[in-house]
Each structure stands twice: as C-alpha cells, then as structure tokens.
C-alpha positions as a LaTeX table, in Angstrom:
\begin{tabular}{lrrr}
\hline
Residue & $x$ (\AA) & $y$ (\AA) & $z$ (\AA) \\
\hline
Met1 & 26.69 & $-78.00$ & 53.29 \\
Ala2 & 23.70 & $-75.87$ & 53.97 \\
Ser3 & 20.71 & $-76.77$ & 51.90 \\
Asn4 & 18.79 & $-73.53$ & 52.47 \\
Ser5 & 18.97 & $-70.90$ & 49.78 \\
Glu6 & 20.51 & $-67.53$ & 50.61 \\
Thr7 & 16.96 & $-66.19$ & 50.70 \\
Gly8 & 16.08 & $-68.79$ & 53.36 \\
His9 & 18.98 & $-67.73$ & 55.57 \\
Ala10 & 17.93 & $-64.10$ & 55.25 \\
Val11 & 14.35 & $-65.01$ & 56.21 \\
Asn12 & 15.60 & $-66.74$ & 59.37 \\
Leu13 & 17.51 & $-63.61$ & 60.31 \\
Ala14 & 14.59 & $-61.30$ & 59.53 \\
Asn15 & 12.13 & $-63.40$ & 61.51 \\
Phe16 & 14.54 & $-63.55$ & 64.44 \\
Lys17 & 14.62 & $-59.76$ & 64.55 \\
Val18 & 10.81 & $-59.66$ & 64.50 \\
Leu19 & 10.79 & $-62.15$ & 67.39 \\
Ile20 & 13.24 & $-60.03$ & 69.38 \\
Asp21 & 11.16 & $-56.91$ & 68.83 \\
Ala22 & 8.00 & $-58.73$ & 69.89 \\
Cys23 & 9.61 & $-60.02$ & 73.08 \\
Gly24 & 10.77 & $-56.50$ & 73.82 \\
Thr25 & 7.15 & $-55.34$ & 73.91 \\
Phe26 & 6.28 & $-57.84$ & 76.64 \\
Gly27 & 8.23 & $-55.83$ & 79.21 \\
Ala28 & 9.00 & $-57.34$ & 82.61 \\
Ala29 & 6.73 & $-60.33$ & 81.91 \\
Tyr30 & 9.37 & $-61.65$ & 79.50 \\
Asn31 & 11.94 & $-62.83$ & 82.05 \\
Pro32 & 13.43 & $-66.16$ & 80.90 \\
Ala33 & 15.55 & $-68.28$ & 83.24 \\
Asn34 & 17.61 & $-69.23$ & 80.19 \\
Ala35 & 19.93 & $-66.24$ & 79.80 \\
Arg36 & 20.34 & $-66.88$ & 76.08 \\
Leu37 & 16.66 & $-66.04$ & 75.59 \\
Ser38 & 16.87 & $-62.54$ & 77.03 \\
Val39 & 16.18 & $-59.71$ & 74.64 \\
Ala40 & 19.70 & $-58.35$ & 75.10 \\
Ser41 & 21.34 & $-61.73$ & 74.44 \\
Met42 & 19.20 & $-62.45$ & 71.38 \\
Thr43 & 19.94 & $-58.97$ & 70.02 \\
Thr44 & 23.68 & $-59.62$ & 70.33 \\
Gln45 & 23.24 & $-62.99$ & 68.65 \\
Trp46 & 21.22 & $-61.46$ & 65.81 \\
Thr47 & 23.82 & $-58.73$ & 65.25 \\
Ser48 & 26.65 & $-61.26$ & 65.08 \\
Ala49 & 24.80 & $-63.60$ & 62.73 \\
Ser50 & 23.70 & $-60.73$ & 60.50 \\
Thr51 & 27.32 & $-59.62$ & 60.22 \\
Asp52 & 28.37 & $-63.16$ & 59.27 \\
His53 & 25.65 & $-63.31$ & 56.62 \\
Thr54 & 26.52 & $-59.90$ & 55.20 \\
Thr55 & 30.23 & $-60.72$ & 55.11 \\
Leu56 & 29.53 & $-63.96$ & 53.23 \\
Asn57 & 27.41 & $-62.13$ & 50.66 \\
Gln58 & 30.10 & $-59.50$ & 50.22 \\
Asn59 & 32.67 & $-62.23$ & 49.54 \\
Leu60 & 30.35 & $-63.89$ & 47.05 \\
Met61 & 29.73 & $-60.61$ & 45.25 \\
Ala62 & 33.48 & $-60.02$ & 45.07 \\
Ala63 & 33.86 & $-63.47$ & 43.51 \\
Lys64 & 31.26 & $-62.86$ & 40.78 \\
Pro65 & 33.66 & $-61.45$ & 38.16 \\
Thr66 & 35.96 & $-64.45$ & 38.56 \\
Ile67 & 32.99 & $-66.82$ & 38.42 \\
Asn68 & 31.68 & $-65.16$ & 35.26 \\
Asn69 & 35.09 & $-65.13$ & 33.58 \\
Arg70 & 35.57 & $-68.83$ & 34.20 \\
Glu71 & 32.10 & $-69.65$ & 32.89 \\
Ala72 & 32.89 & $-67.71$ & 29.72 \\
Leu73 & 36.14 & $-69.64$ & 29.30 \\
Phe74 & 34.44 & $-73.02$ & 29.74 \\
Ser75 & 31.35 & $-72.15$ & 27.69 \\
Pro76 & 32.71 & $-73.17$ & 24.24 \\
Leu77 & 34.30 & $-76.37$ & 25.58 \\
Ser78 & 31.44 & $-78.78$ & 24.86 \\
Lys79 & 31.20 & $-77.77$ & 21.20 \\
Leu80 & 34.96 & $-78.00$ & 20.84 \\
Ile81 & 34.97 & $-81.49$ & 22.35 \\
Thr82 & 32.29 & $-82.61$ & 19.91 \\
Arg83 & 34.51 & $-81.44$ & 17.06 \\
Val84 & 37.51 & $-83.24$ & 18.56 \\
Val85 & 35.61 & $-86.53$ & 18.81 \\
Ser86 & 34.26 & $-86.12$ & 15.28 \\
Ser87 & 37.77 & $-85.49$ & 14.00 \\
Leu88 & 39.05 & $-88.61$ & 15.75 \\
Asn89 & 36.14 & $-90.65$ & 14.40 \\
Ser90 & 37.12 & $-89.61$ & 10.87 \\
Thr91 & 40.49 & $-91.33$ & 11.25 \\
Asp92 & 41.48 & $-94.99$ & 11.18 \\
Ala93 & 42.05 & $-95.05$ & 14.93 \\
Ser94 & 40.97 & $-98.22$ & 16.70 \\
Pro95 & 37.37 & $-98.61$ & 17.91 \\
Gln96 & 38.67 & $-98.85$ & 21.48 \\
Ile97 & 40.48 & $-95.50$ & 21.27 \\
Lys98 & 37.37 & $-93.92$ & 19.80 \\
Ala99 & 35.20 & $-95.43$ & 22.55 \\
Asp100 & 37.56 & $-94.24$ & 25.28 \\
Ala101 & 37.61 & $-90.76$ & 23.77 \\
Lys102 & 33.82 & $-90.65$ & 23.63 \\
Gly103 & 33.60 & $-91.71$ & 27.26 \\
Leu104 & 35.85 & $-88.87$ & 28.36 \\
Ala105 & 34.09 & $-86.45$ & 26.02 \\
Asp106 & 30.71 & $-87.35$ & 27.51 \\
Lys107 & 32.03 & $-86.58$ & 31.00 \\
Ile108 & 33.39 & $-83.24$ & 29.83 \\
Arg109 & 30.09 & $-82.36$ & 28.15 \\
Gly110 & 28.11 & $-83.58$ & 31.16 \\
Phe111 & 26.18 & $-86.26$ & 29.30 \\
Gly112 & 24.37 & $-88.56$ & 31.74 \\
Leu113 & 25.77 & $-86.79$ & 34.80 \\
Ser114 & 23.75 & $-85.20$ & 37.57 \\
Lys115 & 24.16 & $-81.47$ & 37.99 \\
Pro116 & 23.94 & $-79.42$ & 41.19 \\
Lys117 & 20.56 & $-77.85$ & 41.81 \\
Ala118 & 20.48 & $-74.54$ & 40.02 \\
Ala119 & 20.95 & $-71.44$ & 42.10 \\
Pro120 & 18.24 & $-68.79$ & 42.10 \\
Pro121 & 18.74 & $-66.26$ & 39.26 \\
Ala122 & 21.06 & $-63.49$ & 40.39 \\
Asp123 & 20.65 & $-59.91$ & 39.29 \\
Gly124 & 23.41 & $-57.35$ & 39.50 \\
Thr125 & 22.97 & $-56.92$ & 43.25 \\
Thr126 & 22.21 & $-60.48$ & 44.32 \\
Pro127 & 25.11 & $-62.72$ & 45.39 \\
Pro128 & 25.25 & $-66.25$ & 43.97 \\
Asp129 & 24.26 & $-69.11$ & 46.26 \\
Ala130 & 27.29 & $-70.23$ & 48.30 \\
Asp131 & 26.38 & $-73.91$ & 48.29 \\
Phe132 & 25.69 & $-73.93$ & 44.54 \\
Val133 & 28.98 & $-72.17$ & 43.79 \\
Ser134 & 30.93 & $-74.76$ & 45.80 \\
Lys135 & 29.27 & $-77.70$ & 44.06 \\
Ser136 & 29.59 & $-76.02$ & 40.68 \\
His137 & 33.31 & $-75.49$ & 41.27 \\
Leu138 & 33.81 & $-79.24$ & 41.68 \\
Gly139 & 32.07 & $-79.74$ & 38.34 \\
Phe140 & 34.47 & $-77.35$ & 36.59 \\
Val141 & 37.48 & $-79.08$ & 38.16 \\
Gln142 & 36.24 & $-82.49$ & 37.02 \\
Arg143 & 35.62 & $-81.24$ & 33.47 \\
Ala144 & 39.14 & $-79.85$ & 33.25 \\
Asp145 & 40.64 & $-83.08$ & 34.62 \\
Asn146 & 38.74 & $-85.15$ & 32.08 \\
Phe147 & 39.82 & $-82.75$ & 29.34 \\
Lys148 & 43.43 & $-83.33$ & 30.35 \\
Ser149 & 42.88 & $-87.11$ & 30.19 \\
Leu150 & 41.35 & $-86.79$ & 26.72 \\
Ile151 & 44.37 & $-84.81$ & 25.50 \\
Glu152 & 46.74 & $-87.45$ & 26.84 \\
Leu153 & 44.70 & $-90.14$ & 25.11 \\
Leu154 & 44.79 & $-88.29$ & 21.79 \\
Lys155 & 48.57 & $-87.95$ & 22.07 \\
Thr156 & 48.86 & $-91.75$ & 22.04 \\
Glu157 & 46.98 & $-92.04$ & 18.73 \\
Pro158 & 49.26 & $-91.54$ & 15.67 \\
Ala159 & 46.23 & $-91.21$ & 13.40 \\
Tyr160 & 45.00 & $-88.10$ & 15.21 \\
Thr161 & 46.75 & $-85.34$ & 13.24 \\
Pro162 & 44.05 & $-82.77$ & 12.44 \\
Asn163 & 44.79 & $-79.94$ & 10.04 \\
Glu164 & 42.51 & $-77.64$ & 12.05 \\
Ala165 & 44.81 & $-75.66$ & 14.36 \\
Asp166 & 42.41 & $-75.49$ & 17.29 \\
Leu167 & 41.93 & $-79.28$ & 17.30 \\
Thr168 & 45.60 & $-80.22$ & 17.58 \\
Thr169 & 46.81 & $-81.66$ & 20.86 \\
Ala170 & 49.16 & $-78.68$ & 21.24 \\
Ser171 & 46.27 & $-76.21$ & 21.03 \\
Leu172 & 44.13 & $-78.32$ & 23.33 \\
Ala173 & 46.96 & $-78.49$ & 25.85 \\
Thr174 & 47.26 & $-74.70$ & 25.80 \\
Leu175 & 43.53 & $-74.40$ & 26.42 \\
Tyr176 & 43.77 & $-76.87$ & 29.31 \\
Val177 & 46.37 & $-74.67$ & 31.00 \\
Ser178 & 43.95 & $-71.73$ & 30.79 \\
Leu179 & 41.11 & $-73.82$ & 32.23 \\
Lys180 & 43.26 & $-75.10$ & 35.08 \\
Thr181 & 44.50 & $-71.61$ & 35.87 \\
Ala182 & 40.89 & $-70.39$ & 36.06 \\
Asn183 & 39.98 & $-73.27$ & 38.37 \\
Asp184 & 42.99 & $-72.70$ & 40.61 \\
Gly185 & 42.12 & $-69.01$ & 40.93 \\
Met186 & 38.51 & $-69.83$ & 41.74 \\
Gly187 & 39.59 & $-72.42$ & 44.28 \\
Thr188 & 41.60 & $-69.84$ & 46.20 \\
Ile189 & 38.61 & $-67.50$ & 46.32 \\
Leu190 & 36.22 & $-70.26$ & 47.36 \\
Lys191 & 38.38 & $-71.23$ & 50.32 \\
Gly192 & 37.73 & $-67.81$ & 51.79 \\
Val193 & 34.05 & $-67.93$ & 50.87 \\
Glu194 & 33.67 & $-71.37$ & 52.41 \\
Lys195 & 35.10 & $-70.17$ & 55.72 \\
Lys196 & 32.59 & $-67.33$ & 55.77 \\
Arg197 & 29.74 & $-69.71$ & 54.90 \\
Ile198 & 30.70 & $-72.07$ & 57.72 \\
Ser199 & 30.77 & $-69.17$ & 60.16 \\
Arg200 & 27.34 & $-67.96$ & 59.01 \\
Asp201 & 25.84 & $-71.44$ & 59.16 \\
Lys202 & 27.19 & $-72.00$ & 62.67 \\
Ser203 & 25.62 & $-68.73$ & 63.79 \\
Leu204 & 22.25 & $-69.81$ & 62.46 \\
Tyr205 & 22.13 & $-73.58$ & 62.85 \\
Thr206 & 24.44 & $-74.86$ & 65.58 \\
Pro207 & 22.34 & $-76.90$ & 68.05 \\
Asn208 & 21.62 & $-75.06$ & 71.33 \\
Thr209 & 23.56 & $-71.92$ & 70.38 \\
Gly210 & 22.34 & $-71.09$ & 66.88 \\
Ile211 & 19.61 & $-68.61$ & 66.03 \\
Val212 & 17.10 & $-71.25$ & 64.94 \\
Asp213 & 17.40 & $-73.12$ & 68.23 \\
Thr214 & 17.27 & $-69.90$ & 70.27 \\
Ala215 & 14.19 & $-68.72$ & 68.39 \\
Thr216 & 12.38 & $-72.00$ & 68.94 \\
Lys217 & 13.07 & $-71.89$ & 72.67 \\
Ser218 & 12.03 & $-68.25$ & 72.88 \\
Lys219 & 8.69 & $-69.02$ & 71.22 \\
Asp220 & 8.16 & $-71.86$ & 73.68 \\
Tyr221 & 8.92 & $-69.52$ & 76.55 \\
Val222 & 6.39 & $-66.96$ & 75.29 \\
Lys223 & 3.80 & $-69.75$ & 75.14 \\
Ser224 & 4.68 & $-70.75$ & 78.72 \\
Ile225 & 4.10 & $-67.21$ & 79.97 \\
Phe226 & 0.94 & $-66.20$ & 78.17 \\
Gly227 & $-0.60$ & $-69.48$ & 76.97 \\
Ala228 & $-1.08$ & $-71.03$ & 73.55 \\
Thr229 & $-4.18$ & $-68.98$ & 72.69 \\
Ser230 & $-2.92$ & $-65.64$ & 73.96 \\
Pro231 & $-2.53$ & $-62.64$ & 71.66 \\
Glu232 & 1.09 & $-62.38$ & 72.80 \\
Tyr233 & 1.90 & $-65.89$ & 71.59 \\
Lys234 & 0.03 & $-65.27$ & 68.34 \\
Met235 & 2.49 & $-62.44$ & 67.69 \\
Val236 & 5.37 & $-64.94$ & 67.43 \\
Lys237 & 3.67 & $-68.24$ & 66.64 \\
Gly238 & 3.70 & $-67.76$ & 62.87 \\
Leu239 & 7.39 & $-66.88$ & 62.64 \\
Lys240 & 9.15 & $-69.67$ & 60.74 \\
Phe241 & 12.73 & $-70.79$ & 61.36 \\
Arg242 & 13.95 & $-73.52$ & 59.04 \\
Ile243 & 16.87 & $-75.67$ & 60.11 \\
Ser244 & 19.60 & $-76.44$ & 57.58 \\
Ser245 & 22.31 & $-79.09$ & 57.92 \\
Ile246 & 25.93 & $-77.91$ & 58.09 \\
\hline
\end{tabular}
C-alpha cells in the first residue's frame, strides 16, 4: 500500500505539471531522445494520472457517509464491552472463563494493540486517506469477529444471565449482526476504492513508466542540456517527487 498521504500524491502531480510547463519554455532545445520525456507525452501522462487521482478522491468522498455511519455504530462498543465483562465478573463463573472473556474484550477495545497511523484531519471537502481507510477497515472487521467470539463464549456460561436487556447474549447477538452488516457494506465499497487507488499509484509510482520516474529522468535531461548551474536547470531542480511503495 502507498505510504504517501493524499496530500503527497497531489504534490507529485502538481510538481509534475510545473516541470512540464518549464520544459515547454525551453523550446527546440528540449528535444529528448527518450520519447516519454517529450512535453506532449508528459502532458498526456499527467492528464491520465490526474484523472486517476481525482476519480479515487471522488470514490472516497462517496464512501464518507458509510464510513461515518459505521464509526457511529461501533463507537459505543468499548463501553458496552466493559459493562459485559463487569457483569460476568460479578457472577460465579470460573476464573478461566472470566480470563478468556477479558482477553477477547481487550482485543475488541483495542487494549495493547497497534493502530494504523491516523489519517490527516478531513474537513467537509477533503477525502479520507485511502491507505488509512483500508487499514482501519481491517480493524473494524477484527473487532466484530472478536465480539462474535465473546458472545459465543458467554453463551457457554450458565452463570451469565444478566437482568440488563442490552447485556444479554440475545441483544449482543443482534448488535453483532448490525456490526457485521456495516462491515460487509463497507467492504464492498472499499473494493472499488482499492481498485482506483491501485490505478492511481501505478500512474504515479510504477518504475520506468510512472510520473515520479519520468520526472526524475526529465530533470536529468534538462541538466544534460543546460548544465547543473544553469538557470534553466534551477527552474526544475527544486521540484520534489517522492516515491511511494505500491
């Protein structure tokens, strides 16, 4: 998965356009033997990659309501699990059952587990980070799976018969169905998003044919024409293109 933030990808695209425009000002002197480095070819490449990036962001924006709805559904889960464990601990269930329940509860609540690096804050017009959303989705799936395991464990314990309606295994099972449904819906959306992300990342980072590689070669060609200390090379020297793994 790409490690660059969405902002980083956008910067690569913006700098590539600046590079293309600079090369266009060099006129006939800019005449690379490598056809991929021509102004026309780089412009086509930039247009295609920009479209891929925009399409990905549009898909992510379309997914935001579903992402937000799932987060709202999962938000009370940790507090509920703490109540469930406390209720079990108040019974005469065996220490082993209580320990197993706590272990599952800790996984659901995320105790001692590493979390994906937080995505940059998104305002109403900023799409969430594609890589973060994918990793976060796995976390939600794992929480739901562990919740299901906890419910099955509680069903085996005769002493777990809470009077609180929302703590009963029947109520917990109903909640699990809602959580799983939310995850399944998000998974379907993310499949489409992931395809768009792969396409965008290939446009930017594929060796030899991606924008980053093309930009690096173009800058080298400008240096070969005008020299390392020339004003022409200084126009493009400072443009940064950061490679991300895919």
